[in-house]
KOLGUVO-276668 format. One record per residue (C-alpha): chain; residue in three letters; x, y, z; residue number from 1. Coordinates in steps of 0.25 Angstrom, whole numbers, plus 5000, padded with zeros to 4 digits. Example, Ala and Ser with C-alpha at 12.3 -4.5 7.8 and 13.67 -1.06 7.14 Angstrom:
2
NODE   ch    aa   east   north     up     i
NODE    A   ALA   5049    4982   5031     1
NODE    A   SER   5055    4996   5029     2
# end
This chain:
113
NODE   ch    aa   east   north     up     i
NODE    A   PRO   5038    5180   4921     1
NODE    A   PRO   5044    5193   4926     2
NODE    A   PRO   5046    5205   4917     3
NODE    A   ALA   5057    5203   4907     4
NODE    A   SER   5064    5215   4913     5
NODE    A   ARG   5068    5206   4925     6
NODE    A   GLY   5076    5196   4917     7
NODE    A   ALA   5075    5182   4913     8
NODE    A   TYR   5063    5174   4919     9
NODE    A   THR   5064    5159   4922    10
NODE    A   ALA   5051    5153   4926    11
NODE    A   PRO   5051    5144   4938    12
NODE    A   ARG   5052    5129   4933    13
NODE    A   PRO   5041    5119   4939    14
NODE    A   PRO   5047    5109   4948    15
NODE    A   GLY   5052    5097   4941    16
NODE    A   VAL   5052    5102   4927    17
NODE    A   MET   5067    5104   4926    18
NODE    A   SER   5070    5091   4934    19
NODE    A   ALA   5062    5083   4924    20
NODE    A   VAL   5073    5082   4914    21
NODE    A   PHE   5084    5079   4925    22
NODE    A   PRO   5083    5064   4925    23
NODE    A   GLU   5088    5063   4911    24
NODE    A   LEU   5100    5073   4914    25
NODE    A   VAL   5106    5065   4926    26
NODE    A   ASP   5120    5060   4923    27
NODE    A   ARG   5121    5069   4910    28
NODE    A   LYS   5129    5081   4907    29
NODE    A   VAL   5120    5094   4909    30
NODE    A   SER   5122    5109   4907    31
NODE    A   VAL   5116    5118   4918    32
NODE    A   VAL   5114    5133   4916    33
NODE    A   THR   5111    5139   4930    34
NODE    A   ASN   5103    5151   4933    35
NODE    A   ASP   5116    5159   4936    36
NODE    A   GLY   5122    5156   4922    37
NODE    A   ARG   5131    5144   4925    38
NODE    A   ASN   5132    5133   4915    39
NODE    A   ILE   5136    5120   4923    40
NODE    A   VAL   5138    5107   4915    41
NODE    A   GLY   5139    5093   4922    42
NODE    A   VAL   5133    5080   4924    43
NODE    A   LEU   5119    5080   4931    44
NODE    A   ARG   5119    5070   4942    45
NODE    A   GLY   5106    5074   4949    46
NODE    A   TYR   5095    5083   4953    47
NODE    A   ASP   5084    5086   4963    48
NODE    A   GLN   5070    5091   4963    49
NODE    A   LEU   5075    5105   4964    50
NODE    A   THR   5083    5103   4951    51
NODE    A   ASN   5096    5104   4958    52
NODE    A   LEU   5107    5097   4950    53
NODE    A   ILE   5119    5089   4953    54
NODE    A   MET   5130    5089   4943    55
NODE    A   THR   5143    5082   4942    56
NODE    A   ASP   5155    5085   4933    57
NODE    A   SER   5150    5099   4931    58
NODE    A   HIS   5157    5111   4926    59
NODE    A   GLU   5152    5125   4924    60
NODE    A   ARG   5154    5132   4910    61
NODE    A   VAL   5157    5146   4911    62
NODE    A   PHE   5155    5154   4898    63
NODE    A   SER   5162    5167   4894    64
NODE    A   ALA   5161    5176   4883    65
NODE    A   SER   5176    5178   4882    66
NODE    A   ALA   5181    5164   4885    67
NODE    A   GLY   5177    5149   4883    68
NODE    A   VAL   5168    5142   4892    69
NODE    A   GLU   5175    5139   4905    70
NODE    A   GLN   5171    5125   4912    71
NODE    A   ALA   5173    5125   4927    72
NODE    A   GLU   5172    5112   4933    73
NODE    A   ILE   5162    5111   4945    74
NODE    A   GLY   5160    5096   4947    75
NODE    A   LEU   5148    5093   4955    76
NODE    A   GLN   5138    5103   4954    77
NODE    A   ILE   5124    5105   4961    78
NODE    A   VAL   5115    5115   4953    79
NODE    A   LYS   5103    5121   4961    80
NODE    A   GLY   5090    5119   4953    81
NODE    A   ASP   5086    5133   4954    82
NODE    A   ASN   5099    5137   4948    83
NODE    A   ILE   5097    5129   4935    84
NODE    A   ALA   5093    5137   4922    85
NODE    A   VAL   5095    5126   4912    86
NODE    A   ILE   5100    5112   4912    87
NODE    A   GLY   5102    5103   4900    88
NODE    A   GLU   5110    5090   4896    89
NODE    A   LEU   5123    5093   4889    90
NODE    A   ASP   5126    5086   4876    91
NODE    A   GLU   5140    5081   4880    92
NODE    A   ASP   5144    5079   4865    93
NODE    A   VAL   5141    5093   4861    94
NODE    A   ASP   5147    5099   4874    95
NODE    A   ALA   5160    5091   4871    96
NODE    A   GLN   5161    5098   4857    97
NODE    A   LEU   5160    5112   4863    98
NODE    A   ASP   5172    5121   4863    99
NODE    A   LEU   5169    5128   4877   100
NODE    A   ASN   5182    5136   4875   101
NODE    A   ALA   5176    5142   4862   102
NODE    A   ILE   5162    5146   4868   103
NODE    A   ARG   5160    5160   4872   104
NODE    A   ALA   5147    5164   4879   105
NODE    A   GLU   5143    5174   4890   106
NODE    A   PRO   5140    5168   4903   107
NODE    A   LEU   5125    5165   4906   108
NODE    A   LYS   5119    5175   4915   109
NODE    A   ALA   5111    5171   4927   110
NODE    A   VAL   5096    5169   4926   111
NODE    A   VAL   5088    5180   4931   112
NODE    A   HIS   5075    5177   4939   113
# end
């Protein structure tokens, strides 16, 4: 890894490691955090060998330290695989209980390579 003074380090992932879990996530609601700090929630409809994602019924959750979480509807979304930092299945029951208007948080910063 590079010296700590250069910022966060993300090791390159071997081909196929991330996509090994994708079949079980298809047609489920997922949350994707991108390298530029965006949080996109939607239904995963497909993916390819480069971990590019196709999501439907998507919205972006925009966090703010001074206001509640804003949800911007974006519908069909294609997320490039090289822009994905984290992906995970969203527990819809837990998510439905969240009061997004009461959540305050600093927006995520971009991943530094």
